[in-house]
NUZA-568866 format. One record per residue: x, y, z of N, C-alpha, C in turn; residue in one letter. Coordinates in Angstrom, 2 decimals, decimal comma. Layout:
<recs>
n.xx;n.yy;n.zz;ca.xx;ca.yy;ca.zz;c.xx;c.yy;c.zz;residu
X;Y;Z;X;Y;Z;X;Y;Z;A;
...
</recs>
This chain:
<recs>
n.xx;n.yy;n.zz;ca.xx;ca.yy;ca.zz;c.xx;c.yy;c.zz;residu
0,76;13,75;-29,85;1,08;14,23;-28,64;0,08;15,26;-27,82;M;
-0,63;15,00;-26,93;-1,25;16,34;-26,16;-0,52;17,35;-25,46;L;
0,28;16,56;-24,76;0,84;17,44;-23,67;2,46;17,22;-24,20;F;
3,22;18,26;-23,59;4,92;18,09;-23,79;4,98;16,78;-23,47;A;
6,09;16,01;-23,98;6,53;14,62;-23,47;6,80;14,41;-22,10;H;
7,47;15,56;-21,12;7,88;15,44;-19,78;6,65;15,34;-19,08;D;
5,53;16,17;-19,74;4,35;16,15;-18,67;3,60;14,84;-19,04;T;
3,45;14,27;-19,86;2,85;12,98;-20,27;3,65;12,02;-19,37;E;
4,99;11,85;-19,56;5,71;10,78;-18,93;5,40;11,13;-17,29;C;
5,38;12,25;-16,52;5,15;12,22;-15,38;3,75;12,16;-14,82;A;
2,51;12,58;-15,70;1,13;12,41;-15,46;1,05;10,63;-15,51;L;
1,67;9,87;-16,32;1,91;8,59;-16,42;2,27;7,82;-14,79;V;
3,32;8,36;-14,46;4,35;7,87;-13,30;3,60;8,23;-12,10;A;
2,89;9,48;-11,94;1,85;9,67;-10,98;0,71;9,01;-10,65;A;
0,07;8,36;-11,86;-0,79;7,45;-11,75;-0,27;6,20;-11,16;A;
0,72;5,63;-12,13;1,29;4,60;-11,54;1,79;4,37;-10,29;A;
2,32;5,88;-9,59;2,73;5,43;-8,13;1,37;5,43;-7,39;L;
0,48;6,31;-7,71;-0,84;6,26;-6,69;-1,45;4,59;-6,75;V;
-1,40;4,06;-7,93;-1,83;2,77;-7,80;-0,96;1,63;-7,21;N;
0,43;1,93;-7,09;0,89;1,09;-6,20;0,46;0,97;-4,63;T;
-0,38;1,77;-4,37;-0,82;1,68;-2,98;-2,07;1,06;-2,63;A;
-2,65;-0,09;-3,52;-3,90;-0,63;-3,35;-3,82;-1,72;-2,54;G;
-4,67;-2,75;-2,84;-4,76;-3,60;-1,66;-3,27;-4,50;-1,37;G;
-2,57;-4,90;-2,49;-1,18;-5,39;-2,59;-0,51;-4,35;-2,38;R;
0,39;-3,99;-1,67;1,32;-2,96;-1,90;2,26;-3,19;-2,79;D;
2,29;-2,09;-4,12;2,90;-2,20;-5,35;4,35;-1,99;-5,10;G;
4,67;-1,41;-3,64;6,30;-1,04;-3,45;6,53;-1,55;-2,18;L;
6,62;-2,67;-2,20;6,92;-3,55;-0,86;8,38;-3,55;-0,45;P;
9,22;-3,02;-1,32;10,58;-2,93;-0,98;11,38;-2,22;-1,92;D;
12,53;-2,14;-1,48;13,55;-1,21;-2,31;13,59;-1,72;-3,70;V;
14,02;-3,08;-3,87;13,97;-3,58;-5,31;12,81;-3,15;-6,15;P;
11,59;-2,95;-5,80;10,42;-2,85;-6,31;10,25;-1,38;-6,56;A;
10,91;-0,30;-5,63;11,10;0,98;-6,05;12,24;1,26;-7,06;L;
13,20;0,47;-7,19;14,40;0,16;-8,25;13,76;0,24;-9,40;D;
12,73;-1,07;-9,47;12,08;-1,20;-10,82;11,11;0,08;-11,17;A;
10,51;0,55;-10,46;9,70;1,52;-10,77;10,54;2,90;-11,11;F;
11,55;3,10;-10,51;12,36;3,79;-10,94;12,64;3,81;-12,20;F;
13,26;2,72;-12,78;13,67;2,34;-14,16;12,46;2,25;-14,95;T;
11,18;1,79;-14,52;10,40;1,51;-15,50;9,67;3,29;-16,32;T;
9,92;3,85;-14,82;9,25;5,34;-15,45;10,21;6,38;-15,92;H;
11,62;5,86;-15,93;12,74;6,84;-16,54;13,04;7,83;-15,65;G;
12,86;7,65;-14,51;13,47;8,49;-13,48;14,93;8,61;-13,50;W;
15,56;9,80;-13,62;16,78;10,09;-13,51;17,55;10,82;-12,29;S;
18,66;10,87;-12,02;19,12;11,59;-11,08;19,47;10,60;-9,67;G;
19,54;11,60;-8,77;19,60;10,88;-7,37;18,78;9,64;-6,83;R;
19,08;8,39;-6,53;18,27;7,69;-5,96;19,32;6,65;-5,00;H;
19,03;6,69;-3,69;19,50;6,09;-2,62;19,37;4,59;-2,47;E;
18,31;4,29;-3,20;18,24;2,59;-2,76;17,88;2,18;-1,43;H;
17,39;3,17;-0,51;17,31;2,85;0,82;15,74;2,72;1,63;T;
15,58;2,01;2,55;14,40;2,32;3,16;13,65;3,30;3,57;D;
14,52;4,46;3,98;13,71;5,77;4,42;13,44;6,26;2,70;V;
14,13;6,37;1,66;13,84;6,79;0,33;12,23;5,96;-0,04;E;
12,04;4,62;0,28;11,18;4,18;0,24;9,76;4,70;0,68;L;
10,20;4,83;2,27;9,24;5,31;3,05;8,54;6,87;2,50;R;
9,58;7,57;1,96;9,31;8,84;1,57;8,35;8,95;0,40;Q;
8,87;7,99;-0,51;7,83;7,73;-1,80;6,69;7,25;-1,43;V;
6,46;6,26;-0,43;5,22;5,85;-0,31;4,25;6,78;0,46;R;
4,96;7,79;1,40;4,15;8,88;1,88;3,54;9,79;1,18;A;
4,04;9,89;-0,25;3,69;10,87;-1,38;2,42;10,28;-2,00;L;
2,32;8,94;-1,75;1,00;8,26;-2,80;-0,42;9,03;-2,49;R;
-0,72;8,90;-1,07;-2,00;9,35;-0,77;-2,54;11,16;-1,11;P;
-1,40;11,73;-1,29;-1,38;13,15;-1,61;-1,71;13,36;-2,82;R;
-1,01;12,44;-3,81;-1,13;12,46;-5,12;-2,58;11,98;-5,39;L;
-2,76;10,83;-4,72;-4,53;10,21;-5,01;-5,73;11,17;-5,00;R;
-5,23;12,13;-4,10;-6,24;12,84;-3,53;-6,56;13,90;-4,78;R;
-5,58;14,00;-5,67;-5,64;15,02;-6,96;-6,92;14,33;-7,75;I;
-7,07;13,05;-7,99;-8,02;12,29;-8,94;-9,35;12,48;-8,33;W;
-9,68;12,95;-6,68;-10,81;13,18;-6,36;-11,52;14,49;-6,15;Y;
-10,43;15,22;-6,47;-10,62;16,84;-6,10;-11,30;17,60;-7,13;A;
-11,81;18,91;-6,51;-12,04;19,71;-7,62;-10,69;20,77;-8,20;D;
-11,12;21,68;-9,11;-10,08;22,12;-9,46;-9,26;23,24;-8,43;T;
-10,01;23,72;-7,38;-9,28;24,54;-6,43;-8,69;23,75;-5,34;D;
-9,35;22,37;-5,01;-8,39;21,76;-4,19;-7,02;21,02;-5,04;E;
-7,15;20,73;-6,24;-6,13;20,31;-6,91;-4,88;21,50;-7,12;V;
-5,39;22,75;-7,01;-4,27;24,03;-7,21;-3,72;23,88;-5,80;V;
-4,30;23,84;-4,82;-4,05;23,83;-3,47;-3,11;22,80;-3,28;A;
-3,39;21,50;-3,43;-2,34;20,27;-3,58;-1,05;20,63;-4,31;I;
-0,97;20,97;-5,67;-0,15;21,34;-6,34;0,79;22,35;-5,76;V;
0,12;23,51;-5,69;1,03;24,53;-4,91;1,67;24,19;-3,56;N;
0,94;23,59;-2,77;1,81;23,06;-1,59;2,91;21,91;-2,02;G;
2,70;21,09;-3,08;3,65;20,40;-3,31;5,22;21,34;-4,08;L;
4,82;22,27;-4,64;5,67;23,06;-5,12;6,47;23,76;-4,02;L;
5,79;24,78;-3,28;6,15;25,39;-2,36;6,96;24,49;-1,31;R;
6,52;23,29;-0,89;7,52;22,71;0,10;8,97;22,10;-0,59;E;
8,60;21,86;-1,85;9,88;21,22;-2,34;11,12;22,46;-2,78;S;
10,42;23,69;-2,56;11,28;25,02;-3,19;11,46;24,89;-4,47;H;
10,54;24,67;-5,34;10,82;24,42;-6,76;11,03;25,53;-7,39;A;
11,96;25,59;-8,47;12,52;26,87;-9,14;12,73;26,23;-10,68;L;
11,33;26,56;-11,40;11,68;25,73;-13,08;12,70;26,19;-13,65;P;
13,28;25,09;-14,47;14,49;25,67;-15,35;14,59;24,56;-16,49;Q;
14,91;24,98;-17,41;15,24;24,08;-18,68;16,36;23,35;-18,90;L;
16,63;22,29;-18,92;17,50;21,33;-18,70;17,57;20,30;-19,76;V;
18,91;19,74;-20,05;18,92;18,54;-21,05;19,89;17,64;-20,34;R;
19,26;16,33;-20,53;20,39;15,21;-20,03;19,94;14,10;-20,79;H;
20,73;13,18;-20,53;20,50;11,71;-20,88;19,99;11,60;-22,72;D;
20,14;12,44;-23,45;19,93;12,48;-24,75;18,32;12,93;-24,83;D;
18,03;13,45;-23,74;16,66;14,15;-24,01;16,56;15,73;-24,40;E;
15,79;16,20;-25,06;15,69;17,59;-25,53;15,45;18,18;-24,07;P;
15,83;19,60;-24,45;15,37;20,51;-23,06;13,87;20,26;-22,75;Y;
13,93;20,26;-21,33;12,44;20,11;-20,64;12,59;20,92;-19,33;H;
11,82;20,76;-18,76;11,55;21,48;-17,30;11,84;20,68;-16,39;V;
12,82;21,00;-15,37;13,08;20,55;-14,21;12,49;21,67;-13,15;H;
11,98;21,22;-11,86;11,88;22,29;-10,95;12,59;22,19;-9,64;A;
13,34;21,24;-9,62;14,15;20,80;-8,25;15,33;20,18;-8,98;V;
16,56;20,35;-8,36;18,06;19,58;-8,93;17,74;18,03;-8,69;P;
18,67;17,77;-9,74;18,48;16,13;-10,01;19,02;15,54;-8,89;R;
19,75;16,23;-8,16;20,08;15,25;-6,65;19,31;15,42;-5,13;D;
17,87;16,43;-5,58;16,96;16,33;-4,72;16,70;14,95;-4,58;A;
15,93;14,70;-3,29;15,35;13,42;-2,71;14,53;13,09;-4,02;P;
14,48;11,35;-4,09;13,61;10,95;-5,16;12,10;11,65;-4,87;L;
11,60;11,47;-3,60;10,19;11,60;-3,42;9,89;13,06;-3,67;A;
10,99;13,78;-3,57;10,99;15,39;-3,77;10,88;15,26;-5,33;T;
11,44;14,83;-6,16;11,44;15,05;-7,55;10,01;14,65;-8,06;R;
9,83;13,38;-7,49;8,30;12,81;-7,83;7,14;13,80;-7,72;M;
7,34;14,09;-6,44;6,29;15,26;-6,07;6,34;16,16;-7,14;A;
7,32;16,76;-7,31;7,54;18,46;-8,09;7,08;18,10;-9,47;V;
7,32;16,88;-10,02;7,19;16,33;-11,44;5,66;16,32;-11,82;E;
5,11;15,35;-10,83;3,63;15,22;-10,65;3,08;16,49;-10,66;A;
3,46;17,46;-9,76;2,72;18,85;-9,59;2,88;19,50;-10,81;A;
4,27;19,77;-11,14;4,21;20,43;-12,61;3,14;19,73;-13,80;M;
3,17;18,55;-13,67;2,12;18,06;-14,68;0,86;18,66;-14,21;A;
0,56;18,15;-13,15;-0,95;18,69;-12,91;-1,15;20,19;-13,24;M;
0,11;20,98;-12,90;-0,39;22,50;-13,47;-0,82;22,70;-14,73;A;
-0,10;21,83;-15,66;-0,34;22,14;-16,74;-2,02;21,59;-17,19;D;
-2,17;20,66;-16,68;-3,52;20,03;-16,90;-4,60;21,23;-16,32;L;
-4,33;21,90;-15,10;-5,27;22,89;-14,75;-5,16;23,91;-15,89;V;
-3,73;24,60;-16,05;-3,57;25,48;-16,98;-4,51;25,44;-18,42;R;
-4,37;24,11;-18,75;-5,06;23,91;-19,99;-6,73;23,44;-19,91;M;
-7,16;23,49;-18,70;-8,51;23,08;-18,42;-8,70;21,58;-18,77;G;
-7,70;20,66;-18,52;-7,98;19,35;-18,86;-7,89;18,29;-17,78;E;
-8,06;18,87;-16,49;-8,46;17,75;-15,31;-9,07;16,42;-15,54;L;
-10,27;17,00;-16,26;-11,14;15,73;-16,64;-10,48;14,79;-17,57;S;
-8,93;14,56;-17,68;-8,31;13,63;-18,36;-7,76;12,69;-16,87;R;
-8,06;12,89;-15,66;-7,67;12,23;-14,48;-8,91;11,62;-14,44;L;
-8,88;10,09;-14,39;-10,02;9,34;-14,36;-9,95;8,33;-13,18;R;
-11,00;7,23;-13,02;-11,03;6,46;-12,18;-11,23;5,22;-13,08;H;
-10,57;4,13;-12,97;-10,87;2,73;-13,73;-12,33;2,50;-13,59;C;
-13,08;2,17;-15,12;-14,57;1,74;-14,76;-14,58;0,24;-14,36;D;
-13,73;-0,49;-14,06;-13,83;-1,50;-13,53;-14,79;-1,85;-12,61;H;
-15,78;-2,39;-12,02;-16,18;-2,63;-10,91;-15,44;-2,85;-9,66;P;
-14,31;-3,68;-9,74;-13,53;-4,13;-8,74;-12,32;-3,77;-8,87;D;
-12,16;-2,34;-9,01;-10,88;-1,81;-9,22;-10,95;-0,24;-8,88;C;
-9,97;-0,28;-7,62;-10,06;1,49;-7,60;-8,44;2,27;-7,92;D;
-8,14;1,77;-9,16;-7,14;2,26;-9,64;-7,23;3,55;-10,28;N;
-6,42;4,57;-10,51;-6,68;5,69;-11,13;-5,87;5,73;-12,59;V;
-6,35;6,44;-13,67;-5,54;6,60;-14,93;-5,54;8,05;-15,38;L;
-5,10;8,40;-16,46;-4,50;9,42;-16,94;-5,20;9,26;-18,69;V;
-6,19;9,93;-19,05;-6,59;9,26;-20,34;-5,83;10,26;-21,37;D;
-4,90;9,73;-22,04;-4,20;10,70;-22,93;-4,61;10,45;-24,30;L;
-5,73;9,82;-24,71;-6,27;9,69;-26,02;-6,77;10,80;-26,57;S;
-6,75;10,99;-27,52;-7,25;12,01;-28,14;-8,73;12,24;-28,06;R;
-9,49;11,04;-28,32;-10,95;11,26;-28,19;-11,65;11,10;-26,82;N;
-10,67;11,13;-25,91;-10,92;11,00;-24,27;-11,92;9,63;-24,33;R;
-11,52;8,45;-24,77;-12,27;7,33;-24,76;-11,78;5,95;-23,67;S;
-10,34;6,55;-22,75;-10,01;5,61;-22,18;-10,75;5,29;-20,72;R;
-10,98;4,13;-20,70;-12,07;4,04;-19,41;-11,42;3,04;-18,67;R;
-10,38;2,15;-18,78;-9,61;1,20;-17,93;-8,08;1,45;-17,41;F;
-7,80;1,27;-16,28;-6,29;1,17;-16,03;-5,50;0,27;-16,89;C;
-4,13;0,03;-16,50;-3,11;-0,62;-16,98;-3,12;-2,13;-16,40;D;
-3,86;-2,35;-15,39;-4,02;-3,53;-14,43;-4,63;-4,64;-15,10;A;
-5,18;-4,65;-16,47;-6,04;-5,56;-17,32;-7,26;-5,74;-16,99;G;
-7,61;-4,54;-16,29;-9,21;-4,40;-16,50;-9,86;-4,41;-17,53;C;
-9,37;-3,65;-18,41;-10,18;-3,75;-20,07;-10,18;-5,16;-20,44;G;
-9,30;-5,87;-20,37;-9,33;-7,30;-20,96;-10,23;-8,01;-20,02;N;
-10,55;-7,83;-18,68;-11,52;-8,59;-17,84;-12,59;-8,17;-18,20;R;
-12,83;-6,77;-18,36;-14,63;-6,30;-18,64;-14,78;-6,85;-20,18;A;
-13,84;-7,28;-21,08;-13,92;-7,63;-22,49;-14,69;-9,24;-22,48;A;
-13,68;-9,65;-21,32;-13,95;-11,34;-21,06;-15,59;-11,44;-20,43;V;
-15,78;-10,80;-19,33;-16,79;-10,79;-18,95;-18,36;-10,49;-19,64;S;
-18,06;-9,50;-20,52;-19,10;-9,05;-21,79;-19,28;-10,16;-22,53;A;
-18,12;-10,87;-22,90;-18,08;-11,85;-24,13;-18,86;-13,06;-23,54;Y;
-18,60;-13,31;-22,37;-19,11;-14,49;-21,41;-20,72;-14,20;-21,24;R;
-21,03;-13,08;-20,85;-22,33;-12,79;-20,71;-23,17;-12,95;-21,97;A;
-22,70;-12,46;-23,11;-23,44;-12,55;-24,34;-23,40;-14,10;-24,89;R;
-22,47;-14,83;-24,58;-22,56;-16,19;-24,77;-23,42;-16,71;-24,25;R;
-23,50;-16,42;-22,82;-24,61;-17,24;-21,79;-26,02;-16,82;-22,07;A;
-26,14;-15,25;-22,87;-27,42;-14,89;-23,19;-28,12;-15,60;-24,25;A;
-27,09;-15,80;-25,15;-27,37;-16,36;-26,39;-27,58;-17,98;-26,02;A;
-27,14;-18,70;-25,39;-27,42;-20,06;-24,82;-28,69;-20,36;-24,44;S;
-29,23;-19,42;-23,72;-30,55;-19,62;-23,06;-31,57;-18,91;-23,82;H;
-31,27;-18,30;-25,14;-32,13;-17,94;-25,99;-32,92;-18,88;-26,83;S;
</recs>
């Protein structure tokens, strides 16, 4: 593990949230938000409302900006998210998880908790000089973001199947070249 478990989870969830804002909205309705909530292990308050969905959607462009920003801009975004959310980091334990840091109460709005969790994880990346782990998918037809948590920093593709598509394309190109030789 490169980072604390809660940091890695927050980084993965932030990238996944950013990637829901592609051409086909990955959060089209409240049931999709419910599934996202469950998939990424969120706990605490979840209202299952259209208002909550709009608040979470509104967070996506701000988080996406982090993947394109230099360190100073990342710091400005992170500090803004923490300041606006009135973050006050505290160690907590819940749901059979060991102690970890929460910076807002579990009953804070979901979008606020998502913003703060992402901001805290990004703060860890900044402090450790690891912002280079925030990447863009290498597939030419994809604008998704990813977090490279591999030890050797070799991750190139997002979780949307782009690695498989690239491998299939390379295989077909090799086959075509071999048949024309």
